[in-house]
Structure formats: structure tokens, C-alpha cells
Steps between C-alpha positions, in 0.01 A plus 500: 500500500586243237328465163581311183568729203523330161584176679770645730460559875542871578471704816294821491373732775206374705157610370657640181271618226573391144664839437718466812590144405610610152712779651659257748585268212641784290238456230354811331127537554436591136510245220432199722208268559458345845299199610463407868392143569380467140297822491618790284526825696413807291764774508240733650479261798876462566492764778200339676559127460694339787707194415433223754782312670589189301337629179591369157575809291569523128656818364516533122672785320385634167744443214485696180581324178361340198 
């Protein structure tokens, strides 16, 4: 299926959960925040939340600094 990740069209496995999507994209599951269609998905829900076909996904990584 096709989704838009941070504004770029990407292909991920059909019926992928957030965790599976992150793995398919090569993104570590720790240290990231994910929003699907404008709704933040808690890390505890990454294994249960299925990303719908055509979803708009934002993946933000934590950056340390000051």
C-alpha cells in the first residue's frame, strides 16, 4: 500500500501496523513520535495501530541538544 511519510509517497506492506511501517522504512521504533492522519499514536500503541492505505504519516525523531 502507499502512504505519505513526511510529505513523500512511500510503499509499505498492506495492513502494516505503525511498528511494521517503521521497520519497513528503516526507522528505529525508539526515540520517534508518530502521527497518523493528524493523530499522535502513543508508542504503547505502535504494535496495535494499523496504518490505513493512503494515510498521511509524520515521523519525528528526538534530537538531543541545547
